[in-house]
N, C-alpha and C positions, 0 to 999 in steps of 0.2 A: 342828167338828173339836174333840175335846176335850183338855185340856191336856196329860194321860197320853200321845193319840197325837202330838202334837203334838211334844213332846218326844223320843219315840220316834223319829219320822221324821225331826226336826233332828238327832240326835245319828248314827242309820243314813246319813244323807248325809254326814256328817261322816266318818263310819268310811270310807265306799266309797273317797272321795276322798283322806281322808288315807293310809288303808292302802294303799289303792290305788297311790299313788305309790312308798310304800315297796317295794311288790309290782315294780312294775316298774323301778324301780332295782337291789336286790338279787339277784331271779329272775336265773338263768341263761335266757339266749336271749330275752328282751325288748328288744323295740326302744330301751327306755330304761335298759339296763342300762349301770350307770356312769356315770348323767349326772349323780352328785352331791349334795351336801347343799343347794347353794342351790336346785335345782330340789324338792326334798322340801319347804324350808322355806316356798317359793312356794306351792304345791299346799297345804300344809298351811292356811294363810293363805287360800288361796280356799276350801278346803272350808269352814273356819268361816262364811266369808262368803256360801258359797251355805246353808249349814245355816240361817242368821239369816234371811235372806230367803226362805226356804221356810216357817217356821213364827213368824217374831217376831209376827207378829201375833196370832197364836193363844196364846201361851204366855210371850212375853218370851226366848223363845229361849236358855234357859240353857245347855243340851247339854254341862253339866258340874257335879257333885255337888259343887266348889269353889265356883262361883259360887253355887249355889243357898244352901248351908249357910252361903256370907258374907253373902249379902244376909238370909239368914234371921237371922243372930247380931247384925247392929246395925238390925232392925225395917224391913227395904227387902221381907222378901217374909215371908207368913204361915208360921210351925212348921206349922201343919195341913197344908201341901201341898208341903213338904220329902219324905217318904215316896214319895208320887206321882210326883215329879220325878225321883228318884234310880233309882227302879224303871225306870221308862222310858227314863234314859238308859241304864242299864245294857243292859237287854236291848234297845236298838236299837244301842247299841257290837257287841251279838255278832251281831246280824242282819246288819249291814252288814259285818263281817268275813268271815262265811260267803258272802257275796255276792260279795267279794272273791277269796276262796277258790276256787268257782268260775270267777269270770271268767279265773284264774290257772291254770287245770287243768293243762295241759301241761306248765308250768312247772316244779311243784311235783318230777314227778321228774326231771327236767333237772338241778335245784340239787342238788349234795350236801352242801352245809353246813348243815347243821341250827340254827346261831345265824341266819344268813340267813331261814331261814324264820320262826324264833322272831321276828326283827326287822320281821317285817311286820307279827304282832299286836300284842309288847309291845315295852316299852323295854328298851333294855340300856344298862348305864354303859359308857362309853370307861374308864374307869378303874374296877376296883371296889370302892369304898368306901363303906360303905354310911353312915355318918356325914355324908361329904360328899356324896353323892349326894343323901342328905336334904337337906341346905342349898341344893342346887341345884335341887330341887323346892320347894321353899320357897320362893327368891326368885324365880324364874320363874311361878310360881302370885301370889306376893304383886303382882308386877308386873302380872299379867294382869288380876286383880280393881280393883287400886286405879285401874288404866288404862280400865276398864270405867266406873269410877264419874266420870274425869274427863270418860269422853266422852258419857257420861249430863247430865253438869252442862253440857255447851254445847250452841247450838242449830246444827245443821248443816240442808243443805237436804235435803228429804224424801226418802229412801230410800239416802240416804248414810251413815247410820252402820253398816251391815254392810261396805260397805268399809273403813271407820275400824277397824271391831274387826278385821277380816282384815289390815290393815298393822301393828295390834299384834302379832297375832301372828307374823306374819313377822317382824317386828322381835325379839319372843323368843326365836325359835327360831333366829336370825342371832347375836344377840348370846350369848345365857345356855343354847342348847338343845346344843350340843356336848357338854357331860359326862355327860347321861344320857339326849339323846334327847329331852330335853323334853316328859313326859309333861299337867303341868301339868294335868290332869284324871282322876279315879280312874276314870272308866267310860270313859275312851279306853282305860287298857291294862288294866284288870281284865276288861273285855266281851271284848275281841278275846283276851286270854289265856284265859278259859274257852272259847273257839270253839277255840284253838289244840288246849287239852287234848284237846277231844271230836271235832275234827275227824279224818278219815282221811288226813292227811298222809303221804304218803310220808317218811319218813326222818326225821320230824321232830325227835325227840329229847324231853327234857323241858321243861316250860313254866315250868321258873325260879322255882316257887313261894316259894324262900328268899328270894327277892328283892322279891316281889311288894309287900311290906308297901311299900316306899318309895315308889314312885308313887299310893301312897292314903293314906299319914299325912303325906307331903311337902305334896303338893297340898291337902287339906283344912284341915291348921295355915296354910299361906301365906294359901290365899282367905280364910280365917277372920280372920287377921289384918291382912290389906290393906285389908279392907272397917274394921275397929276403927282400924288406922292412919287412914285416910281419914277416917273419922268423928269422929277426935279432932284431927287435925292442921288440917283444913281447914272444919269446923262447930264445934269447941270442944267436942266431946262426949267429954269423958276421963270414965272410968269405971274401977272395977278391973279390969275385963277386958283393957283396955288395956294396964294395968302387969305384970298378969300375963303373958300374954301375951309381954310385953315382956322380962321375966325368962328365962322358957323359952327364946325363941329366942335371949338371951345366952349362956343356958348350953350349948346346943345347939353355938353358933357355938365356945364356949370349947372344948368335949369333941372337935369334929372338927378345931379346929385342934392340940387336944393329942395327937392320934393321929398328924396328920399331921410331927406334929415329932418324935415319937418315932420314928418309920420314916426319916425322915432323919438321925436322930443312928444310928440302927441301921445304916443303909448307908453313913453315914461313917466310924462304927468298921469296918465289914468291909473298906471300901479302905483303910483304913490298916494292918488286920493283913495284908492282901492284898500289900502294899507293903511291908512288915517282911520278910514271909517271903521 
């Protein structure tokens, strides 16, 4: 099996199980309808586990452009193979999303809310604040990539690593994912979002491309910074990239906090004005 095909199949498996559980929870008249966030996070963790088990021996099972770019940035993966991996991951995500569409064929028409249909394919923030949403994706992917490097630095019983990686995904989802739906993977969001735009889903509504940059930029930055941070603090490989990325991250954090504080002051002012009037 080629590395391209391995990454395609692994990412396809990831999306079949991951988007599939979201469909089961949010689409009408599914037996899993309204089963909740815990079900979604556990299934996403198992989705990653199954994808890694399927193709880990062939490609290393990145299944995520943020992982591929992060590893390449710190010399853990050859740059020459990055385009092949990312293309395979996005294509695999599209195919996986199409399979989920066919699995739930009768349920799209039964579901009236366009946002619920989009949620099967793409992430939707709980509170739409692009800067804050960006930070959530950065933090989640930072933890993911640094966690993968932690796991790789330890010896486990043969075949256990995919389960540990799946547990990491579950922990990220339960702890950090409630803000944006934790894409933490550009292919996981972009591929299915493309499928949503192209598929003949009844009453599907727009694909929300104005938000699509957040689950791409956030995970890419977070993945690269997670790898650079690990190398700097745990192996002593400090470099210009560590300090430059740290500065950018601080500026993003300050910008997001400033926006939220401004909104808070405006709401407090409006509340005082209503009270006086």
